C-alpha positions in Angstrom: -14.3 0.0 2.6 -12.6 -3.3 3.6 -11.8 -5.7 0.9 -13.8 -8.9 0.9 -12.7 -12.1 -0.9 -14.0 -15.6 -0.6 -11.8 -18.7 -0.5 -13.5 -21.6 -2.4 -11.2 -24.6 -1.9 -12.3 -27.2 -2.6 -14.3 -26.0 -5.7 -18.0 -25.2 -5.1 -19.8 -23.6 -8.0 -22.7 -22.4 -5.8 -20.3 -20.7 -3.4 -18.7 -18.8 -6.2 -22.1 -17.7 -7.6 -23.0 -16.5 -4.0 -19.8 -14.6 -3.7 -20.4 -13.0 -7.1 -24.0 -12.0 -6.3 -23.0 -10.7 -2.9 -20.4 -8.4 -4.4 -17.2 -10.0 -3.3 -14.1 -8.5 -5.0 -12.4 -11.8 -5.7 -12.4 -15.6 -5.1 -9.4 -17.6 -4.1 -9.6 -20.9 -6.1 -7.5 -23.9 -6.9 -5.3 -23.9 -10.0 -7.2 -24.5 -13.2 -10.5 -23.0 -11.9 -10.2 -19.4 -13.1 -11.8 -20.0 -16.4 -14.8 -21.6 -14.8 -15.2 -18.5 -12.6 -15.1 -16.2 -15.7 -17.9 -18.2 -17.2 -20.1 -17.3 -14.3 -19.5 -13.6 -14.3 -17.0 -10.7 -13.9 -15.1 -11.7 -10.7 -11.4 -11.6 -10.1 -9.6 -14.9 -9.3 -6.7 -15.3 -6.9 -4.7 -18.5 -7.8 -1.3 -19.4 -9.2 -2.9 -19.0 -12.7 -5.5 -16.4 -11.7 -6.1 -12.7 -12.4 -4.0 -12.1 -9.3 -1.2 -14.6 -9.1 -1.0 -16.2 -5.7 2.6 -16.2 -4.7 3.4 -13.2 -6.9 0.8 -10.5 -6.8 -0.7 -11.8 -3.5 1.5 -13.4 -0.9 0.2 -16.0 1.6 1.6 -16.9 5.0 0.2 -19.3 7.6 1.1 -18.2 11.1 2.3 -21.0 13.3 5.1 -19.3 15.3 6.5 -15.8 16.1 9.0 -16.4 13.3 6.1 -16.3 10.8 5.0 -12.9 12.2 8.5 -11.5 11.5 8.5 -13.0 8.0 5.2 -11.3 7.2 6.5 -7.9 8.5 9.6 -8.3 6.3 7.6 -9.0 3.1 7.1 -6.4 0.3 4.7 -3.8 1.9 3.3 -3.0 -1.6 1.9 -6.5 -2.0 -1.2 -7.7 0.0 -0.4 -10.6 2.4 -3.1 -13.1 3.0 -2.6 -14.3 6.6 -4.2 -17.5 7.9 -3.9 -19.8 10.8 -5.7 -22.9 12.1 -6.3 -21.2 15.5 -6.6 -17.5 15.3 -5.7 -15.2 18.2 -5.7 -11.5 18.2 -2.2 -10.9 19.5 -0.3 -12.1 16.5 -2.5 -9.9 14.3 -1.9 -6.9 16.6 1.9 -7.5 16.3 1.7 -7.6 12.5 -0.6 -4.6 12.1 1.5 -2.5 14.4 4.3 -2.7 11.9 2.8 -3.0 8.5 -0.5 -2.7 6.5 -1.8 -4.4 3.3 -3.0 -7.4 5.4 -6.0 -9.6 4.6 -7.0 -12.1 7.3 -8.8 -15.4 6.5 -12.0 -15.7 8.6 -14.6 -18.4 9.1 -17.6 -16.1 9.8 -18.9 -12.5 10.2 -18.1 -12.4 13.9 -14.5 -13.3 13.4 -14.4 -10.6 10.6 -15.8 -8.0 13.0 -13.0 -8.8 15.5 -10.2 -8.5 13.0 -11.6 -5.4 11.4 -11.3 -3.7 14.8 -7.8 -4.7 15.8 -5.8 -1.7 17.0 -8.8 0.5 16.1 -7.7 0.2 12.5 -8.1 -3.4 11.6 -7.0 -5.5 8.7 -7.4 -4.1 5.2 -9.6 -6.9 4.2 -10.9 -10.4 5.0 -11.0 -13.7 3.1 -14.1 -15.7 4.0 -13.4 -19.4 4.0 -16.5 -20.9 2.3 -17.6 -24.1 4.1 -20.1 -26.6 2.7 -23.6 -25.3 3.2 -22.5 -21.8 4.3 -24.7 -18.8 3.5 -21.8 -17.0 1.8 -24.0 -14.1 0.7 -25.4 -13.7 4.2 -21.9 -13.6 5.7 -20.7 -11.0 3.2 -23.8 -8.9 3.9 -23.1 -9.0 7.6 -19.5 -8.1 7.1 -20.4 -5.1 4.9 -22.9 -3.9 7.5 -20.3 -4.1 10.2 -17.7 -2.3 8.0 -20.1 0.6 7.4 -20.9 0.6 11.2 -23.1 2.7 13.4 -23.2 6.5 13.2 -23.8 8.6 16.3 -26.5 11.1 15.4 -27.6 14.1 17.5 -30.6 16.4 17.5 -30.0 19.9 16.3 -32.4 22.9 16.4 -32.7 25.0 13.2 -31.6 28.5 13.8 -32.1 30.1 10.4 -33.4 29.3 6.9 -32.5 31.9 4.3 -33.0 32.0 0.5 -29.9 32.2 -1.7 -29.3 32.9 -5.3 -29.1 30.2 -8.0 -26.4 27.6 -7.7 -25.5 24.1 -8.8 -27.0 21.3 -6.7 -26.4 17.6 -6.8 -28.9 14.8 -6.9 -27.3 11.5 -5.9 -29.1 8.5 -7.5 -28.1 5.3 -5.8 -28.4 1.7 -6.8 -30.5 1.1 -3.6 -34.1 1.7 -2.7 -33.8 3.8 0.4 -36.3 3.4 3.2 -38.3 6.0 5.1 -36.0 7.7 7.7 -32.9 7.0 5.5 -30.7 9.4 3.6 -27.2 10.8 3.2 -25.1 12.9 5.6 -24.3 16.2 4.0 -23.0 19.6 5.2 -20.9 22.7 4.7 -18.4 21.3 7.2 -17.4 17.8 8.1 -17.8 18.9 11.7 -21.6 19.0 11.2 -23.4 16.9 8.6 -27.2 16.9 8.2 -29.2 13.7 7.5 -30.8 14.7 4.1 -33.8 12.4 3.5 -34.3 10.3 0.4 -37.1 11.2 -2.1 -39.3 8.3 -1.0 -42.2 10.5 0.1 -45.6 10.8 -1.6 -46.1 14.1 -3.4 -49.1 15.0 -5.6 -46.8 16.6 -8.3 -43.7 14.4 -8.3 -43.4 10.6 -8.3 -41.4 8.9 -5.6 -37.7 8.3 -6.4 -36.7 6.2 -3.4 -33.2 5.7 -4.9 -32.5 9.5 -4.9 -31.2 12.0 -2.4 -31.4 15.6 -3.5 -28.3 16.2 -1.4 -27.2 19.8 -1.7 -24.8 22.2 -3.4 -21.7 21.0 -5.2 -19.3 22.3 -2.6 -20.8 20.2 0.3 -19.3 17.2 2.0 -21.0 13.8 2.0 -20.1 10.9 4.3 -18.6 7.8 2.7 -17.1 4.6 4.0 -14.0 4.5 6.3 -14.9 7.6 8.2 -14.1 9.7 5.2 -15.9 12.5 3.3 -16.1 13.5 -0.4 -17.3 16.6 -2.1 -20.7 16.1 -3.7 -19.1 17.5 -6.9 -16.6 14.6 -7.0 -19.1 11.7 -6.9 -19.6 9.6 -10.0 -21.2 6.3 -11.0 -19.7 3.4 -9.2 -18.6 5.3 -6.1 -20.0 4.4 -2.7 -21.7 6.6 -0.1 -23.0 5.9 3.3 -26.8 5.5 3.5 -27.8 6.2 7.1 -31.1 5.6 8.9 -32.5 7.9 11.6 -31.4 5.3 14.2 -27.8 5.7 13.0 -27.4 2.4 11.1 -25.1 2.9 8.1 -24.9 0.8 5.0 -23.0 1.2 1.7 -25.0 2.4 -1.3 -23.5 2.5 -4.8 -23.9 5.6 -6.8 -25.6 4.9 -10.1 -25.9 8.5 -11.5 -25.2 12.0 -10.4 -27.3 14.9 -11.6 -25.9 18.5 -11.3 -28.5 21.2 -12.2 -28.8 24.9 -11.6 -31.5 25.6 -9.0 -32.5 28.2 -6.4 -30.9 27.4 -3.1 -31.4 27.7 0.7 -29.0 28.1 3.5 -30.0 26.1 6.6 -28.2 26.8 9.9 -28.7 24.6 13.0 -27.2 24.3 16.5 -26.4 21.0 18.3 -25.3 21.7 21.9 -22.8 24.5 21.4 -21.9 23.8 17.8 -23.4 25.8 14.9 -23.5 24.1 11.5 -24.9 24.8 8.1 -25.7 23.3 4.8 -27.0 24.6 1.4 -29.9 22.8 -0.2 -32.2 23.2 -3.2 -35.2 25.5 -2.4 -37.9 23.0 -3.2 -40.6 21.2 -1.1 -39.4 17.8 -2.2 -36.0 18.4 -0.4 -36.2 17.2 3.2 -34.1 16.8 6.3 -34.9 14.1 8.9 -36.6 14.6 12.3 -35.3 12.6 15.3 -38.2 10.1 14.9 -37.3 9.5 11.2 -40.0 11.8 9.8 -39.0 13.7 6.6 -39.2 17.4 7.1 -39.5 19.5 4.0 -37.2 22.5 3.8 -40.2 24.8 3.2 -41.5 23.7 6.7 -38.3 24.5 8.5 -38.5 27.2 11.1 -36.3 28.3 14.1 -36.6 25.6 16.7 -37.4 22.7 14.2 -35.5 19.6 15.3 -33.4 17.7 12.8 -30.8 15.0 12.9 -27.1 15.7 12.4 -23.7 14.1 12.9 -21.0 16.1 14.6 -17.3 15.4 15.1 -14.1 17.1 16.3 -11.1 18.0 14.2 -11.0 18.7 10.5 -10.5 17.1 7.1 -7.5 16.8 4.7 -8.5 15.3 1.3 -11.5 13.7 3.0 -9.5 12.1 5.8 -10.1 13.1 9.5 -7.2 14.9 11.1 -6.7 16.5 14.5 -6.1 20.1 13.6 -7.8 23.4 14.3 -9.9 24.2 11.3 -12.7 26.8 11.2 -15.3 26.5 8.4 -18.2 28.9 8.2 
């Protein structure tokens, strides 16, 4: 996930509160303001006397000429560089990102952030929103986070087989978000084929709704997270972030509040999208559901050969969760 800071110069208490409530990682403030920020909540400050020392821990350069580009490239690559300019153009940023990372760009709005996060198909490592008087800081941050999560290309797959398995350890992911109908997590045996497992936000006469929960699958399975990466379900813990995806493919970040691993009877579900066959292992229970192309939840007990469900497919493989172009077969 891209880093999001907010620059609050001159001081504006309401802007700092908005940044805090919207989940910004830090605020850039004037010297002497860090203690005032701490009184409002737990939020890092970037200033000459802040939690991150501006000029020491964080370097800052204003780009005015090609010489400034060269200066940024020559700086310590281990330290983040906050790059700003009065008149942004993409070319200087391309030149910088082609030769070094750890770059944060100052932006005036979500649209500018979207542009810079896509430069060279990699983008800056983070953005610093310049808070102006009257700006909806929380709204800008929400828009940036939505863009950073992005859109997911989902496909329709047809179920091939549903087979009972022995007992095994499965993972319930309890998020800090109330997930909507048609929304869930992308989970599967292989990163090349992930199923949209629906949230537990469906009425059931025996179990109350838990719209924050996804009964995601067995401990070995992959789950999609930010940045085009995957994690094993067994790795997740409180405070981690996963991608909550709607049946239209809109992705947003959801924070994990709790992970429950319990021994339960399991099912193997195999499906085919175009010529690709994929599988996942889920708990054998009627409250566990995949997602139909129209967003309807489909219980695993109602799955039959020919049932259509939503999946995400991709080429290549994974190395420690990162996508790589390599021939990998997972069955």
